[in-house]
N, C-alpha and C positions, 0 to 999 in steps of 0.2 A: 283252492287257494294255498293251501299248506305246500303242495308241489311246486307252485311257483315260486314260493319264497326259498325254498330248498335249493331249487335249481339255482336260483340268482346267488344264494351264499357260496354253492359249490364253484360257480362260474367265477366269482370274485377269488376264491380260495386258489383255483387253478392258475389265474392269472399272476398271484403271489409266487407260487410254486416256481414258474418259469421266470420271472423277473430275477435279475441279477443286479445287486446294488453295488455302486463303487462309491468309495470315499471322495468327497470334492471338497469338504472344509473340517478342518480339526482345529477346534477354537483354544486348545489347552497345551498340547504337548511340547509346543516350542517356547511356552513361558510368556507368549505375546498375547495373552486373552484380551488385556485391556485395550491394546491397540486395534482391536477388531470393534470397539464399543464407542459411542459417544455418551459423554456424562451431561446428563440433563439436570438443569436447577429449575425448571418450571414446574410447576404444582397445579395439575388440571382438577385435581379433587380436593383442592383447598383443605388440605391436611395441616396438622400441626407439626410441620416437618421443616427442615433446613438442608436441602439436597446439597452435595457438596461437588464441587469440581474435582476433576482427578487429582490436581496437586494437593488440594485440602484434605482429600479422601487418604490420599497416601501419608501424608504428615501427619494425619491424627490417627492412623492405623487401622483405618476402616477397610482397606483393601490391601492383598498381596497376591501375588502369582508366581508359580513355579511352572515346571514342565510336567508336575504330576497332581497339581491341586491347586485351585483358586478359592480364596476367602472375600467375601463380602459381609460386613456386619454394619452396625450401628453404635452410636455413642450409647455406651452404658456406664459410664463413670460420672457423669455430671448433670446437676440440676439445670435444666435449660427452659427458662421462662418463655423464650421465643420460639419454641420448637426444636424437637431432637434432631440432631445430625444424623444423615442416613444418604444412601446411594441409589440413584436411579439410572441404570444404563440401557441403551438399545443399540442392537446392532448396525453396523456400517451396511450390511448387506440386506435386501429384503429378498423374501421367497414367494415363490407361486406354487410350489410343489417340494416333494422330497421325503427322506426319512430322517427324524432327527432324534438322536438318541443322547439323552441326558443322563450320566450317572452320577448321582448326589450322595454325598456322604451325610448331609445334614441339611435343613430346612428351616426357616422361621416357622414357629407353630406354637400354639397353645400359651398366648400373651394378650392380655387384655391391652386394647388400644390400637394394636396393629391393623394396618389394611394395606397389602400391596396391591396395588391395581392401577393401570394406566390404559388410556384408549388414544388411538390416533386420531387425528385431524378429519381425516374422511370417513371416520368410524359413524354408522355401521355397514356404510357401503361397501368395505373391502371386508367385512366379518371379523371376528374376534373368536380365537380358540384358547380356551383357558385348560392348561394341562393339569395344573394342581390348584385346588381352591377349597377354603373352607369358612365357615362363618359361625358366630355365636359359639355353641358349645359341640360342635361337630368334632367326631374323633376318627371320621373317615373321608375319603378325598371325594370332592366334586369335580366333574369334567364338563364343561359347558362350552355351547356355542351360540356366539350372539350374531345376528344376520338382519339383513333388510327383509321385507315381507317375502312370502312364498318360499320359506324353509323349513320343513319338518323332520324330526327324528322318528323313525319308525324302528322299534325292537320286533325282530320275528324271530329272534333266538341266536341271532349272529353276535350279539355280545352277553358278557357275563354279569354286567353291573346293573344296578337298579335304577330304572326310569323314574326321573322325577318329574319332568316336565318334557314337554314334546315340539313345542312350538318354539322355533328358534329366533322369531322375529321379536325385536326388542320392545314392541308396543303391542305384543300378543293379547287378544282380549281373555280375561280369566286367568291371566297370569300377573304377577309383580312386574313392574316397570323393568326392565333390562333383565328378567329372569333368564331369557333365552332358553334353549332346550339343554337339559342337564342329566347327566347320570351320575349316580352314587356308587363308589367302591363298596365292597362287602367286608372289607377287613380294615381293621384300625392299623395296620402297618402301613398303610397306604399314605399315612398324613401325620404331620405334628410329631408330637411326641413317640407316639407309636413307630412312627417311620425313624424317628433319630435314633431309638432305643436300640433298633437292630442294624444300626450302621447304614440306613437308607437303603438304596437299589438303583435300578434305572426305570425311568419312562422313556418309553419307544412311541414316536407319532409318526404313523405314515399318512402322507397327503399325496393322493393320486387323484387323476381327474373324475373317479367316480366314487370316491369314498374317502373319509378322514377317519383314522383308527388310532385309539390308544391302549397301549399297554402298559401294566407295571409289574417288574420282577424285584422280589424282595433279594437283599443281599444274601448271598449263598445259593440262591436259585435263578442267578441269570445265565440265559441260554449260552451255550459254548460258541455258537455261531456269532454272536455279539462280540463275547470275550477275543475271539480269533479276528475280529474285523471284518468278516463274512455274514453280516446280518441276513436272514432269511424270514421275513415275517410269515411266509406260509407254512413254517413249521411250529409256531408259537402257540397255535390254539386261538380261541376265542379272545378278542380285545376286551377291556373293561367298557369301552363305549366305541360305538361307529356310527357315522352320519353318513349313510347310504344313498347315492345321489339318484339313482333310479327308482328310488322308494320315497320321495318327497323333497329332494334338494337337489338343484344343479349348481355343483361345487364350483367350477370354473366362474360363474357368474357371481357367485356369493362370497368367494374367498379369493384375495389375491394381494400382492405386494405387503407381505407380512414381515415383520422384523422380530427379532428373539429380543425379549425385555426381562431384565431381573430388577426388582424394585421393592422397596420396604418402605411404606408411608405411615402414619399414623392419624387416627381420628378421620376428620374431614366430613365430605358430605355425608357418608354413610355412616361409618363407624361412629362418629361424634354424634349423629343424630340418634342413633337408637341405644346409646349409652345407658339412658335412665331406666330402661326395659330390660336390661341384663343384670346377672348377679355380679359383674365387675363393678356395676354403681356402689356396692359395699365397700369398696377400697376407696373411693374417691367422689366428690359431687360431679365432676365432669370428666369425660375423657381427657380433655386437654391438661386438667389439673393432674391426673394420675400419669400421663407420660411425662409430662414436665418435671415431677418430684420424686419419680422413684426409678432412676436409672438402673439399679441393680435388676429390677424386672425384665430387663431386656437383653441380658448377658447370653440368651440362648436365640435372639432374633439376629440370626447369620446363617449366609449360604455358605456350604463348603462343596465345592463343584469338583469331583474327580475328572470328568471328560464331558465334552459336548462335541458331538461330531455329527455331520450332516452328509447323507449319503443321497445319490441319485442313480435310476437306472441308466445303464450306459455310460454312467460318469460325466453325464452333461447336465448340470444343475440349472433349472430355470430360475435364476435370479437376477436382480438387478442390483449394481452398486450405485452408491451416491458418496460424495465427498461433502460433508457439511461445512459450511462457513463457520469460523470460530470467531465470536466475538471477543472484544477486548477484555472482557470478564473471565474468558477461558472456558465458557460453556458452549456446547455444540447446539446450532439451530436445526430443526427438524425439517426434512421435507414436508412439501406442502399435502402429500397424500400416502400417508404410510399408516397401515394397523399393525396389532402387535400379535405375533404367535408367543403366547404367555407362558413363561415357565416360573411363574410366581403364585404362591398362596396368598388369596384374599383372607388370612386368617385373623380377622377382625373379632375381638371380643371373645375371646376363647378364655374362660376365667382360671386364674391360676392364683397362689399367692402372690401378694404385692413384694414379698422378699425373693420371687422369682427361683423357687428351688429347683434344681436340675435333676433331670433325670436321664441326662447323657453322661457314658461312661468318662471317669476322672482321664482316661486318655486322650479322649477327644478333646477336654476343656484343657489340657495342658498342652495339645498341640495347636490349639487357638491361640491362647495365650503366647505361645512361643512365636506363632506367625505375627502376631500383632506386634510384639517388641521388635521383631527386625523387619517390619514392614518400610520403616524409613530407608533403611539400607538396601532395598531392593529396587535395581533397576526395572521398572516396567516397561 
């Protein structure tokens, strides 16, 4: 039994060593990041949120983009009795495989009431990959796969994270509804304030026909091949998690047509429902009440993206592009069958002071404020 698993791991490693990845999509460097996404105003999780159109988000200073950084934030200035303004974007392209490398300077995290999460209309038949996820008082990252039946996660020593649950089926017996198969990181620098305090890092996700693997590299420890634009996953060592097809999950039949999603929402079906059982309840009688009346608590609920690059073996990405019709209100309709490759933390209900005390260095705060002030003058 041990020899079989060792051989399987070596075979997958050997394939990675021989594979050469080529850049097919660079979302940030030309300053056109938001041209590659649809701004969605629908709310599938019934949150206490007002998703903004692109024009409204820009005029409110919630978004900005240059060739070296992208900012996506939420309203942190106003009392909002009808829901807090935020942004939910979905990539125009959908992917069936590839190497996705996301360099983040800052993520939303450690804030009561937030719950960034979306699910495509054909979910779970197309699967869901959660790259960054955390709930309640977590200080480390959860990585999850959500699928239809007959897909399991098997840890044979091929990945370094802690396995939390092994059945990826959203209605698996003995697991919470939609728990999926989850692996947890071992270090607090993988998520939330711990991540932000070190200046972030890189999350790399390799999706091939026989495995989906996720690595995290803290700032200062990012492999040189990633920095040089010649990523070589075979040299990175064990990933944090790996869903390995030959040991319980047929990858192509469970995962396809995934888009890239950035989203920050509040309360809703999950976060609102469990508010009373968390320490956040000491700050307000309900999740909605806290989110509405404590704008200063959300000054760290923003994304700061340095780069997002997608690579494919031989430079031929297996992706599908769609052009969504634009209704009169400026929102973008979604295609009938799209699931999400989520680069979003479900950081609901992590208790912090209602005053939103920041642990992010002053330099990052000043950069963020400067970005917001000039957002209206940037041509996106």
